GUSE-412722 format. One record per residue (C-alpha): residue in one letter; x, y, z. Coordinates in steps of 0.2 Angstrom, whole numbers, plus 5000, padded with zeros to 4 digits. Layout:
BEGIN
AXYZ ...
//
This chain:
BEGIN
M478951105166 S479951225178 I480951375172 E482551295180 L482351135171 F482051225154 V483551335157 G484651185162 R484151085146 R484451235135 A486151265143 A486651085141 R486251095123 I487151255120 L488751185129 L488751035118 F488351135102 S489751255106 G491051125110 A490651035094 A490751195084 V492451235091 S493051055087 I492451065069 A493251235067 W494951175072 T494751015061 V494351125046 Y495851245049 F496951095051 S496351015035 L496451175025 V498251205031 T498651025026 I497751045009 F498951175004 M500551105011 P501751074997 Y502550915004 Q501850745005 I501150695022 E501450505019 F502750405010 R501650344996 E500450494994 G501050534976 T500350374969 A498650454967 L499350594956 V500350464945 L498750364941 T497750524938 R499050584926 I498950424916 L497050434915 L497250624910 N498350564896 G497050444890 E498050294895 N497650144905 P498550124921 F498149944923 V499149874908 F500949814908 E501549974898 N501150074914 Q501649944927 P502449944940 L502450134940 A500550134941 M500449994954 T499150024967 N498249914980 Y496850044980 G495350044968 V495150164953 G493550254960 Y494450394969 N495550434954 L493950434943 A493150554955 V494650674955 L494850664936 P493650794930 F494250924943 A496050884938 A495650914920 L494951084925 F496151144939 G497751044936 N498350874943 T499050944960 L499250874977 S498151014984 L496750964972 H496750784977 R496750834996 A495350954993 V494250804985 T494750705000 F494250835012 A492550855003 F492250665007 V492750695025 L491350825026 L490050725017 S490450575029 A490150695044 F488550755037 V487750585033 C488150535051 A487450695058 A485850675047 A485650495055 V485850565072 Y484650715069 R483350595062 E483250495078 Q483550635091 K482950795082 E484350875091 V485550995082 S486850985096 S486950795096 A487050795077 L488450915077 A489450825091 C489350665081 A489950765065 A491450825075 F491950655081 V491750585063 A492750735055 V494250705068 S494250525065 L494350535046 A495650685046 A496850595058 H498350495053 G498550585037 G496750565032 I496750725022 G498050655011 A497850604992 F497050434997 P495450354993 S495050315011 A493850465014 M492850434999 G492750245003 T492150285020 Y490850405014 L490150275002 F490250145016 L489350255028 A488050305015 A487750135010 I487350085028 L486350235034 L485350285018 P484250125020 A483850175038 L483450355033 R482250285021 S481450155032 F482250015021 D481150055006 R481549994988 P482350164982 G483450164998 L484049984996 A484350014977 A485450164981 S486350064995 A486749924983 A487450054971 L488450134984 S489149974990 L489749934972 L490550104971 A491450074988 F492149904981 Y492949994967 T493650134978 K494450014991 P493849834991 Y493549815010 F492249945010 V491049815002 L490749765020 A489249885019 F488349765008 G488649625020 V487949735035 V486349785026 T486049605019 A486249525036 Y485149655045 L483749645032 F483749455034 L483849455053 F482749605058 V481749665043 S481249545030 K481949385023 K481149435006 K482049605006 A483649525010 V483649404996 F483149534983 Y484349664990 G485749534990 G485249464973 G485149634965 F486949674971 L487649514965 L486749534948 A487649704947 I489349654953 L489649504943 P489549584926 S490549724933 L491949614937 F492049554919 A491949734913 A493349794924 R494449644919 A494149684901 A494449874903 F495849864915 P496749694912 L497849704928 Y496549784940 F496249634951 I498049584952 N498349764959 T496949774971 V496549594976 A498149484973 G499249624977 N498349654994 I498349474998 S500249454994 N500749605004 A499649575020 Y500749535035 R499749495051 S500149515069 F498949495084 G500149595094 H499749735081 L497949715084 A498149715103 R499049875102 Q497649965092 L496349895104 N497349965119 Q497550135110 L495650135106 F495250105124 L496450245130 Y495750365118 F493850325120 Y493650265138 P492550415142 S491350385128 L491350195132 L490750245149 L489350345141 A489050195129 V488750085145 F487450205151 A486550205134 L486550015133 T485950005151 D484450115147 D484150005131 L484149845141 R482949925154 S481749975140 V481749805133 A481449725149 Q480049835153 S479249815136 S479249625138 A477449565143 P477549445158 G477149265153 K477149295135 T478249175125 E479049205108 K479849095095 W481749115095 F481749135076 N480549125061 A481249025047 S479549005037 D478749165034 W479549245019 K479049425022 R479549425041 P481249435048 F482249285055 L482249355072 P480749425080 R481549545092 P482249705084 M484049765086 N484649945084 Y485249955066 I486750075069 F487349965084 F487149805073 S488249895060 F489549945072 V489649765079 C489849695061 S491249815058 L492049775074 L492049595070 A492849625053 F494149735062 L494549595075 L494449445063 I495249515047 L495849695046 G496449745063 S497949625062 H498549695046 M500249765048 G500149895034 T499150015044 Y498950075061 M497250135067 N496650175050 Y495350035048 A494750075066 Y494550265062 Q493650225045 L492450075050 L492250085069 T492250265076 P491050345064 L489750205067 F490050205086 F489750395088 C488350385076 W487450265088 L488050345104 F487350515099 Q485750435093 R485550355111 L486250495121 N484750565131 L484950745134 E483350735145 H484350635158 K484650715175 F486550685173 R486550765155 T487750905160 A489050775166 M488750665151 I489050815139 L490650865149 L491250685147 A490950685129 L491750855126 F493250805137 N493450645126 L493250745110 F494550885114 A495850765122 W495750645107 E495850795094 S497350865103 K498250705100 E497750665082 L497650845075 N499050925085 P499551095079 L501451035079 M501050925065 L500851075053 R502651125056 Q503051015041 N502651175031 D504151265038 S505351125036 R507151175030 E507550995026 W505950975015 A506351135006 E508151085002 L507550914996 Y506351004984 D507651124978 Y508650964972 V507150894963 R506751064955 S508551084948 S508550914940 R507750854924 N507850664925 I507650584942 L507750414949 N506550464963 A506050404980 P504150394982 L504050544995 V504350664981 A503250584967 S501950714968 E503150854966 I503850774950 V502150754943 E501750934946 L503350984938 G502850894922 L504150754924 I503950574924 P504250484940 V505050314941 D504350254958 A502550314962 G502550234979 Q501950054977 S503149994964 L504049884977 V502349814981 Y502249754963 Y503749644966 N503049564982 V501549494972 Q501549304975 P501049174962 Y499149174959 P497949054951 D497949054932 F496149114930 Y495449244917 L494549354929 I496149384940 G497249434926 P498649384914 P499749234919 Y500949264933 S502449234922 D501949384912 W501849484928 E503549424934 L504349454917 D503749634916 G504449674933 F506149594928 R506149704912 Y505849864922 T507249824935 R508449794921 L507949954912 L508350054928 D509949954931 R510550004913 S510050184915 V511050194931 E512550114922 R512450244908 K512150384921 D510550434913 F509950514929 D510550674935 L509850644952 V509550474961 M508650464978 T508650324990 V507950305007 K508950215020 E507450145029 K506650075013 A507149935001 T507249964982 F506649864967 F508249904957 H510049854962 V510549994974 K512249914978 R512749964960 L512550144963 P514250184971 Q515050134955 Y514250274945 Y513550394958 S514150474974 V513150544989 V513050734989 A511850755003 E510950665017 L509250735023 K508150685037 V506350735033 D504850715044 M502950675040 P502250705058 Q500450675053 T500850495049 S502250475062 Q503550445048 T505350495047 W506450455032 T508350475029 V508550525011 L510250505001 L510450614986 W511650544973 K512450634958 P513450554944 I515250534946 A516250634934 E517250544921 
//
């Protein structure tokens, strides 16, 4: 090996390592500033604090007594993970975000570990971690939401079996992680499907059956246990999600276009990696040798004789789920892509990126250009200016000077931290959008009971407005309410109108503040 070649390789690794380290440093700084930001960075971020408060009080959020206030389309896993820390340090917005950030770091670490196992290159592993961290921190990802935890469980459930060469302990841990993922955010159970499919197709039909059977034996009794412990859990997380899912293929197309604009440099690198893989497959095929297309008989062998890269297979499965199911959902923009697609894509890419290639410097520069260009858009320092917003400060002054508030969701976290009880945690309106569901025990109580509870809550609020029980009422111009807002002018008058920004999630809201009309 020549000295020039050695120096060139070393310089390329140092360049990649340094660029990734700088990116991670900015992501950490951006996240820490966000963690301690006193204002919500997303309209419904306060929901998590409300559920955690109910659990801290020893109550059940999934019973009619705490609905629709505790309504959530998410699972309970994140709140249970936060619970012991909230009991020790207080149920605050910063605490919830800190737990979220911990799962961002864990997700980056598990992907980096998968890359290092394959490449034995610290620089490649760190670059993968940088992309994953940006992906999960973007779009308000450091907020008090279960997405980062669910993504970690999803990634760990997929990557752990490969790290352990699909042995029994690795598969058992994967099944357990998939189960936890389901109770964190239901769609992350996709990990179970990915592992099962790969085992059956490329590892062993026997292992696939035992892995899938073991998971089903675990999840079926857990469904009945969850229904018994939390009577309204599956109405919240399953029926509620289905009822509030509005799909648009135009929405999907916009996200695909955005993904291409953000990642075309990395897609070019992926083409090079795939070309190398195809060339290796062609060279390894013995001329004249014929193989069966599939093997349906041998129990211990895979269904397909030719192997396929496990991480790439996982990415393709996630991409299909995004294209066919999740990507067209109007409730979120880019979030599913950043949770399911980009971590696996970059995990595969940096596993396959060959730093011995003669064009390695160009490849590294292309990857770093993509990383910094993307990060500058998604973690723009201007987004942190919400900390210094005069409008937010004025809005919180109104909240802190009131004792009984008919609140808008964007201040729910502050109300909880003040020790008050919010009226709307963020997803209360979602409660009223739940459509009739089958009268089946596992789903929950009859729909008529659900509908009646919502009616009673609305009526309670209407009467409280009529009695002027609230010393402050907040409405948001851009959002509907579940109480009869047209009655407000009879009993309250607008004293202020504030426009507040949530730049990390590209949201702007016009808040009307109402005070009781003097007799």
